[in-house]
C-alpha positions as CSV (number, residue, x, y, z in Angstrom):
1,X,110.9,156.6,23.4
2,X,109.3,153.5,21.8
3,X,107.1,151.5,24.0
4,X,108.4,147.9,23.8
5,X,105.0,146.6,24.9
6,X,103.0,148.6,22.5
7,X,102.4,145.8,20.1
8,X,101.3,143.5,22.9
9,X,98.9,146.1,24.4
10,X,97.2,146.6,21.1
11,X,96.4,142.9,20.8
12,X,93.0,141.3,21.7
13,X,93.2,139.7,25.1
14,X,92.7,136.1,23.8
15,X,95.6,136.5,21.3
16,X,97.8,138.1,23.9
17,X,97.3,135.0,26.1
18,X,98.0,132.6,23.2
19,X,101.2,134.3,22.1
20,X,102.5,134.7,25.7
21,X,101.9,131.0,26.3
22,X,103.5,130.0,23.0
23,X,106.6,132.1,23.8
24,X,106.8,130.5,27.2
25,X,106.6,127.0,25.8
26,X,109.0,127.8,23.0
27,X,111.6,129.0,25.5
28,X,111.0,125.8,27.6
29,X,111.4,123.6,24.5
30,X,114.5,125.3,23.3
31,X,116.1,124.9,26.7
32,X,115.0,121.3,27.1
33,X,116.6,120.3,23.8
34,X,120.1,120.9,25.3
35,X,121.8,118.5,27.5
36,X,123.0,119.6,31.0
37,X,125.9,118.2,33.0
38,X,124.5,115.1,34.6
39,X,127.4,114.9,37.0
40,X,126.3,118.0,38.9
41,X,124.5,116.5,41.9
42,X,123.5,119.5,44.0
43,X,123.9,122.5,41.6
44,X,120.9,123.4,39.6
45,X,121.9,123.5,35.9
46,X,121.3,126.6,33.9
47,X,119.0,124.7,31.5
48,X,116.9,121.6,31.8
49,X,118.7,118.3,31.2
50,X,117.9,115.1,29.3
51,X,116.9,116.0,25.7
52,X,113.2,116.3,26.2
53,X,112.8,117.5,22.6
54,X,113.1,113.8,21.6
55,X,109.8,113.0,23.2
56,X,107.6,114.4,20.4
57,X,107.8,116.4,17.3
58,X,106.1,119.4,18.9
59,X,106.8,119.0,22.6
60,X,104.2,121.0,24.4
61,X,100.5,121.9,24.0
62,X,99.8,125.6,24.0
63,X,97.2,126.6,26.6
64,X,94.9,129.5,25.7
65,X,93.6,129.8,29.3
66,X,94.6,128.4,32.6
67,X,92.3,125.9,34.3
68,X,89.7,127.5,36.6
69,X,90.5,127.6,40.3
70,X,88.9,125.0,42.4
71,X,85.6,125.9,44.0
72,X,85.7,126.6,47.8
73,X,84.2,124.0,50.0
74,X,80.5,124.3,50.6
75,X,79.4,125.4,54.0
76,X,76.7,123.3,55.6
77,X,75.1,122.8,59.0
78,X,76.3,119.7,61.0
79,X,73.9,116.8,61.5
80,X,72.3,117.6,64.9
81,X,69.3,115.9,66.5
82,X,66.1,117.8,66.9
83,X,62.8,118.7,65.4
84,X,63.0,120.7,62.2
85,X,60.4,122.0,59.8
86,X,60.1,120.1,56.5
87,X,62.2,122.6,54.4
88,X,65.0,122.8,56.9
89,X,65.1,119.0,57.4
90,X,65.3,118.4,53.7
91,X,68.0,121.0,53.2
92,X,70.1,119.5,56.0
93,X,69.9,115.9,54.8
94,X,70.4,117.0,51.2
95,X,73.6,118.7,52.1
96,X,75.0,115.5,53.7
97,X,73.4,112.6,51.7
98,X,72.1,111.8,48.3
99,X,70.5,108.9,46.5
100,X,73.1,107.7,44.0
101,X,72.3,105.7,40.8
102,X,74.2,103.9,38.2
103,X,73.4,101.2,35.7
104,X,73.5,98.4,38.2
105,X,72.7,99.9,41.7
106,X,70.8,102.5,43.7
107,X,72.0,103.4,47.2
108,X,72.5,106.1,49.8
109,X,75.8,108.0,49.7
110,X,77.4,110.4,52.1
111,X,79.0,113.6,50.8
112,X,82.3,114.0,52.6
113,X,83.9,117.3,53.6
114,X,86.4,117.0,50.7
115,X,83.7,116.4,48.1
116,X,84.2,112.7,47.8
117,X,81.4,110.3,48.4
118,X,80.9,107.1,50.5
119,X,78.3,104.4,50.3
120,X,76.2,104.3,53.5
121,X,74.4,101.0,54.3
122,X,70.7,101.4,55.1
123,X,71.1,100.5,58.8
124,X,73.9,102.9,59.3
125,X,72.0,105.7,57.6
126,X,69.0,105.1,59.8
127,X,71.2,105.1,62.9
128,X,72.9,108.4,62.0
129,X,69.7,110.4,61.5
130,X,67.4,108.5,63.9
131,X,67.3,111.6,66.3
132,X,66.2,114.0,63.6
133,X,62.5,114.6,63.2
134,X,60.2,116.7,61.1
135,X,57.3,118.7,62.5
136,X,53.8,117.4,61.7
137,X,52.1,119.9,59.4
138,X,48.8,119.5,61.2
139,X,50.0,121.4,64.3
140,X,50.0,118.2,66.4
141,X,52.7,117.6,68.9
142,X,53.6,114.5,67.0
143,X,56.6,114.5,64.7
144,X,57.8,112.3,61.8
145,X,61.2,110.6,61.5
146,X,63.4,112.6,59.0
147,X,64.4,109.4,57.3
148,X,60.9,108.7,56.1
149,X,60.3,112.4,55.0
150,X,63.6,112.6,53.1
151,X,63.3,109.2,51.3
152,X,59.7,109.9,50.2
153,X,60.2,113.5,49.2
154,X,60.3,114.5,45.5
155,X,62.9,117.1,46.5
156,X,65.4,114.6,48.0
157,X,69.0,114.9,46.6
158,X,69.3,112.3,43.8
159,X,72.1,112.0,41.3
160,X,73.6,109.7,38.7
161,X,77.1,108.8,39.6
162,X,79.7,109.5,36.8
163,X,83.4,109.7,36.4
164,X,84.1,112.6,34.0
165,X,87.6,114.2,34.2
166,X,87.3,116.0,30.9
167,X,83.6,116.4,30.4
168,X,80.8,118.7,31.6
169,X,78.7,117.2,34.4
170,X,75.0,117.5,34.0
171,X,72.8,118.9,36.8
172,X,71.4,115.4,37.3
173,X,74.9,113.9,37.8
174,X,77.5,113.8,40.6
175,X,81.1,113.5,39.5
176,X,83.5,111.1,41.2
177,X,86.4,113.0,39.7
178,X,87.6,115.7,42.1
179,X,90.7,116.9,40.3
180,X,94.4,116.4,40.8
181,X,96.0,116.6,44.2
182,X,98.3,119.5,43.2
183,X,97.9,122.6,41.0
184,X,99.9,122.5,37.8
185,X,102.7,125.1,37.7
186,X,105.0,126.1,34.8
187,X,108.7,125.7,35.5
188,X,111.4,123.1,35.7
189,X,113.7,124.3,38.5
190,X,111.9,122.1,41.1
191,X,111.3,119.1,38.9
192,X,114.7,118.7,37.2
193,X,116.1,116.5,40.0
194,X,113.1,114.1,39.7
195,X,113.6,114.0,35.9
196,X,117.3,113.3,36.4
197,X,116.4,110.5,38.8
198,X,114.0,109.0,36.3
199,X,116.6,109.2,33.5
200,X,119.7,108.1,35.4
201,X,118.4,105.7,38.1
202,X,115.1,104.3,36.9
203,X,116.1,104.2,33.2
204,X,119.8,103.8,33.6
205,X,120.5,106.6,31.1
206,X,118.6,104.7,28.3
207,X,116.8,107.3,26.2
208,X,114.3,104.7,24.8
209,X,113.3,103.7,28.3
210,X,113.1,107.3,29.4
211,X,111.0,108.3,26.4
212,X,108.5,105.4,27.0
213,X,108.2,106.0,30.7
214,X,107.6,109.7,30.5
215,X,105.0,109.2,27.8
216,X,103.3,106.5,29.9
217,X,103.1,108.9,32.8
218,X,101.8,111.7,30.6
219,X,99.2,109.4,29.1
220,X,98.0,108.5,32.5
221,X,97.7,112.2,33.5
222,X,96.0,113.1,30.3
223,X,93.6,110.1,30.3
224,X,92.7,109.5,33.9
225,X,89.4,107.8,32.8
226,X,91.0,105.3,30.5
227,X,92.9,102.1,31.2
228,X,96.6,102.0,30.2
229,X,96.6,98.3,29.6
230,X,100.3,98.1,30.5
231,X,101.9,97.9,34.0
232,X,105.2,99.6,34.7
233,X,107.3,97.3,37.0
234,X,110.3,98.8,38.9
235,X,112.5,96.2,40.4
236,X,115.8,96.2,42.4
237,X,117.3,93.9,45.0
238,X,118.7,96.7,47.2
239,X,116.6,98.9,49.5
240,X,116.9,102.7,49.2
241,X,117.4,102.9,45.4
242,X,114.5,105.2,45.0
243,X,112.3,102.8,43.0
244,X,109.2,104.1,44.9
245,X,110.0,107.8,44.5
246,X,108.3,108.1,41.2
247,X,105.2,106.2,42.4
248,X,104.9,108.4,45.5
249,X,105.1,111.6,43.5
250,X,102.4,110.2,41.1
251,X,100.2,109.5,44.2
252,X,100.7,113.1,45.2
253,X,99.7,114.3,41.7
254,X,96.6,112.1,41.6
255,X,95.5,113.0,45.1
256,X,92.2,111.4,46.0
257,X,92.3,109.3,42.8
258,X,95.6,107.5,43.7
259,X,96.2,104.7,46.2
260,X,99.2,102.8,47.7
261,X,98.5,99.1,48.2
262,X,100.8,96.4,49.7
263,X,98.3,93.5,49.7
264,X,97.1,92.0,46.4
265,X,93.7,91.1,48.1
266,X,92.9,94.8,48.2
267,X,93.0,94.9,44.4
268,X,91.7,91.5,43.3
269,X,89.9,90.3,46.5
270,X,86.4,90.9,47.7
271,X,85.1,94.3,48.9
272,X,87.2,96.3,46.5
273,X,84.7,99.1,45.8
274,X,87.4,101.6,46.9
275,X,88.8,101.2,43.4
276,X,85.8,102.9,41.7
277,X,87.2,106.5,42.0
278,X,90.8,105.5,41.5
279,X,92.9,106.2,38.4
280,X,96.4,105.5,39.7
281,X,97.7,102.7,41.9
282,X,101.2,102.2,43.4
283,X,101.5,98.5,44.2
284,X,104.4,97.6,46.5
285,X,105.5,94.0,46.7
286,X,102.0,92.6,46.0
287,X,103.2,90.0,43.5
288,X,105.9,87.5,42.7
289,X,105.9,85.3,39.6
290,X,105.5,82.1,41.6
291,X,102.1,83.1,42.7
292,X,100.3,82.0,39.6
293,X,96.8,82.5,40.8
294,X,97.3,86.1,41.8
295,X,99.3,86.8,38.6
296,X,96.5,85.5,36.4
297,X,94.0,87.6,38.2
298,X,96.2,90.7,38.0
299,X,96.7,90.2,34.2
300,X,92.9,90.2,33.7
301,X,92.6,93.3,35.7
302,X,95.2,95.1,33.6
303,X,93.8,94.4,30.2
304,X,90.0,93.9,30.7
305,X,87.7,96.7,29.6
306,X,85.7,96.4,32.8
307,X,86.6,95.9,36.4
308,X,84.5,93.9,38.8
309,X,83.9,95.5,42.2
310,X,82.0,94.3,45.2
311,X,80.7,96.5,47.9
312,X,80.1,95.2,51.4
313,X,76.4,95.1,52.0
314,X,76.0,96.1,48.4
315,X,76.1,94.8,44.9
316,X,78.7,93.1,42.7
317,X,79.0,95.1,39.5
318,X,81.2,96.0,36.6
319,X,82.8,99.5,36.2
320,X,85.0,100.8,33.4
321,X,88.6,99.9,33.9
322,X,90.6,103.1,34.3
323,X,93.6,101.9,36.2
324,X,97.2,103.0,35.7
325,X,99.6,100.7,37.7
326,X,103.2,101.1,38.8
327,X,104.5,98.0,40.7
328,X,107.7,97.9,42.8
329,X,109.4,94.7,43.8
330,X,112.6,93.3,45.2
331,X,112.2,89.9,43.5
332,X,114.4,89.0,40.6
333,X,111.5,87.1,39.0
334,X,108.9,89.7,39.5
335,X,106.1,89.0,37.1
336,X,104.8,86.0,35.1
337,X,105.3,87.5,31.7
338,X,104.0,84.7,29.5
339,X,104.3,83.9,25.8
340,X,104.0,87.1,23.7
341,X,103.0,89.0,26.9
342,X,102.6,92.7,26.3
343,X,101.2,93.8,29.7
344,X,104.4,94.6,31.5
345,X,107.3,96.9,30.9
346,X,110.1,96.1,33.4
347,X,112.8,98.4,34.6
348,X,115.8,97.2,36.6
349,X,116.7,100.2,38.9
350,X,120.3,101.3,39.3
351,X,121.7,101.2,42.8
352,X,124.3,103.9,42.0
353,X,122.8,106.3,44.6
354,X,121.2,103.8,47.0
355,X,120.7,105.4,50.4
356,X,122.6,108.5,49.2
357,X,121.3,111.4,51.2
358,X,123.1,113.9,49.0
359,X,121.1,112.6,46.1
360,X,117.7,112.2,47.7
361,X,117.4,115.0,50.2
362,X,117.6,117.8,47.6
363,X,115.2,115.8,45.4
364,X,112.6,115.4,48.1
365,X,113.0,119.0,49.2
366,X,112.4,120.2,45.6
367,X,109.3,118.0,45.3
368,X,107.8,119.4,48.5
369,X,108.5,122.9,47.3
370,X,106.6,122.7,44.0
371,X,108.3,120.0,42.0
372,X,105.1,117.9,41.9
373,X,103.2,120.9,40.5
374,X,105.8,121.5,37.8
375,X,105.9,117.8,36.9
376,X,102.1,117.7,36.6
377,X,102.2,120.7,34.2
378,X,105.0,119.1,32.2
379,X,103.0,115.8,31.8
380,X,99.8,117.6,31.0
381,X,101.4,119.7,28.3
382,X,103.4,116.9,26.6
383,X,102.0,116.3,23.1
384,X,101.3,112.6,22.6
385,X,99.4,112.6,19.3
386,X,98.0,109.0,18.7
387,X,100.6,107.4,21.0
388,X,99.2,104.8,23.4
389,X,100.9,102.8,26.2
390,X,100.3,99.6,24.2
391,X,102.9,100.8,21.7
392,X,105.0,98.8,24.1
393,X,108.8,99.1,24.7
394,X,110.4,95.7,25.0
395,X,113.2,96.2,27.6
396,X,115.9,93.6,28.2
397,X,114.4,93.2,31.7
398,X,111.0,92.4,30.2
399,X,112.6,89.8,28.0
400,X,114.4,88.3,31.0
401,X,111.1,88.0,32.9
402,X,109.5,86.2,29.9
403,X,112.4,83.7,29.8
404,X,112.1,83.2,33.6
405,X,108.3,82.8,33.3
406,X,108.5,80.0,30.6
407,X,107.3,76.5,31.3
408,X,109.6,73.8,32.5
409,X,110.8,73.0,29.0
410,X,111.8,76.6,28.5
411,X,113.6,76.8,31.8
412,X,115.5,73.5,31.1
413,X,116.4,74.9,27.6
414,X,117.7,78.1,29.1
415,X,119.9,76.1,31.5
416,X,121.2,74.0,28.7
417,X,122.0,77.0,26.6
418,X,123.9,78.6,29.5
419,X,125.8,75.4,30.1
420,X,126.4,74.9,26.3
421,X,125.4,71.2,27.0
422,X,122.4,69.0,27.5
423,X,122.1,68.8,31.3
424,X,119.9,67.1,33.8
425,X,120.2,63.3,33.2
426,X,121.9,61.1,35.7
427,X,124.9,59.1,34.4
428,X,124.4,55.4,33.8
429,X,124.3,52.7,31.2
430,X,120.9,53.7,30.0
431,X,121.2,57.5,30.1
432,X,123.4,60.1,28.6
433,X,126.5,61.4,30.5
434,X,126.1,64.2,33.0
435,X,126.2,66.6,30.1
436,X,126.3,66.2,26.3
437,X,127.6,68.9,24.1
438,X,125.3,70.8,21.8
439,X,125.3,70.7,18.0
440,X,125.1,66.9,18.0
441,X,122.4,64.3,17.5
442,X,120.6,62.9,20.6
443,X,117.8,60.4,20.9
444,X,114.3,61.5,22.1
445,X,114.6,59.1,25.0
446,X,117.9,60.5,26.2
447,X,116.7,64.1,25.7
448,X,113.5,63.4,27.7
449,X,115.6,61.8,30.5
450,X,117.7,64.9,30.7
451,X,114.7,67.1,30.8
452,X,112.9,65.0,33.5
453,X,116.1,64.9,35.6
454,X,116.4,68.7,35.4
455,X,112.8,69.1,36.6
456,X,113.3,66.7,39.5
457,X,116.4,68.5,40.6
458,X,114.7,71.9,40.5
459,X,111.2,71.0,41.7
460,X,109.5,71.7,38.4
461,X,106.5,70.0,37.0
462,X,107.2,68.1,33.8
463,X,104.9,68.4,30.7
464,X,103.5,65.2,29.1
465,X,105.4,63.4,26.4
466,X,103.3,64.8,23.6
467,X,103.8,68.5,24.8
468,X,107.6,67.8,25.2
469,X,107.8,66.4,21.6
470,X,105.9,69.4,20.3
471,X,108.3,71.8,22.1
472,X,111.3,69.9,20.7
473,X,110.0,70.1,17.2
474,X,109.5,73.9,17.6
475,X,113.1,74.3,18.8
476,X,115.0,71.6,16.9
477,X,112.9,70.9,13.8
478,X,111.4,67.6,12.7
479,X,112.7,64.5,14.4
480,X,114.9,62.0,12.5
481,X,116.3,58.6,12.8
482,X,119.5,58.3,14.8
483,X,122.4,55.8,14.4
484,X,121.8,52.5,16.1
485,X,124.6,53.4,18.5
486,X,122.2,56.0,20.0
487,X,119.8,53.3,21.3
488,X,120.9,53.7,24.9
489,X,123.0,50.6,25.0
490,X,120.1,48.1,24.4
491,X,122.0,46.4,21.5
492,X,118.9,45.5,19.6
493,X,120.2,47.3,16.4
494,X,117.1,49.5,16.0
495,X,117.6,53.1,15.0
496,X,115.9,55.4,17.5
497,X,114.1,58.7,16.8
498,X,116.0,61.8,17.8
499,X,116.9,65.4,17.1
500,X,119.9,67.2,15.8
501,X,120.6,69.9,18.5
502,X,121.6,73.3,17.2
503,X,124.3,75.5,18.7
504,X,123.4,77.5,21.8
505,X,122.8,80.8,19.8
506,X,120.4,79.1,17.4
507,X,118.6,77.3,20.2
508,X,118.2,80.6,22.1
509,X,116.7,82.2,19.0
510,X,114.2,79.3,18.6
511,X,113.4,79.4,22.3
512,X,112.7,83.2,22.1
513,X,110.4,82.6,19.2
514,X,108.5,80.0,21.2
515,X,108.1,82.5,24.1
516,X,107.0,85.2,21.7
517,X,110.1,87.3,22.4
518,X,111.0,87.3,18.7
519,X,108.5,87.2,15.8
């Protein structure tokens, strides 16, 4: 009988691994290219849903080898007071502390049980080891404080602090990167409900939104040491829509390099050195568009190449910006997306399954039972080529945020377009009526009165006359002389300056061009 595995057994080990991995990924890609029934809420479909094959020309990377297993935690003696010989004292302190250096700072750091490190102020370090002494080598009954011996020893533990997810750490370095929070695992059975949630609820079934979001997530996982430069904003008015579900699973994937924050001061305020080992942040309700000061600081944090951190009892210094942010909010006007802004991609979350336990309970159960590991493997293996998050997707929600974030002239213009009339002026002999139809001529004075009245009614700050005239020229074209009848009833026979207003559709196009929504 012919041995079906004979050809495989005769292969070199490296080739056998490559071909096995390639077959595995090919089967996954073929299955992913087919669409499953999205109406099946609880039954696991026979093949993965959502046309993943559209994400890239060649969907997955082929792994020749699996990542090495994590090293077991190092055993060490606890810090106990007493008198030690010099070698034992140095070994004890070196296992718990080290002198850490970077380009701007030198300090003492503690090595935590999980391998992470924590800055230790000098007074705290002295207090912690004040009861540890070293025998005096001359045979005297005297002893020396271990702090003095360790600090002055040429054999003290001393390292340069680096963040190298994909590089080899030198013997003289200590790596802030400790790996992901879960182990990657091939498969889709436990992640498909998450992918369906992303596709159907977060992206509302829009394939372009789904494609961008999945690529953004994959880029974050594949480049944990580089800044994305673009923030994903997930917004919904209702509670229980699952807008935080994606962020929570990404926190689980990033493990010690992810953080949930609900206070903007933690990110942009003082004493923010906790950010240094972070790569992913889920920010819940830290921002609304009316908070201009916070919004401006956040924008600089998103796009700047460096990130300023300040350590309590330590230095203020610059570190490379490597943050990937997902923000969730209940505000309609969530972010101040200004003229030509390319720092936010906004998703309006569907409330179709809000508070639906039949939808969420199986989803969370799958994620707890290996879905996070499968999702990590999927994101790691997705081929991105030269794609970067700054190849931004302009969603309708992002456009809406830009319109809402415009200056008072833009907000007045939007209100006029929606009303199909010039609104805002009070009725009277020297003003226009309550509303004047569009696609007609109107004097500068009447137009400015309408704009000022709108601002007063809505608590907006008016721009100066020069800025208003410039905005009108951008939207309506050059000003022109109006008929004498447009002179606000003064009867002096002079022809005032004014503008020919376009129709609402043309005005909207001009306004969008002014906001950078259209080129």
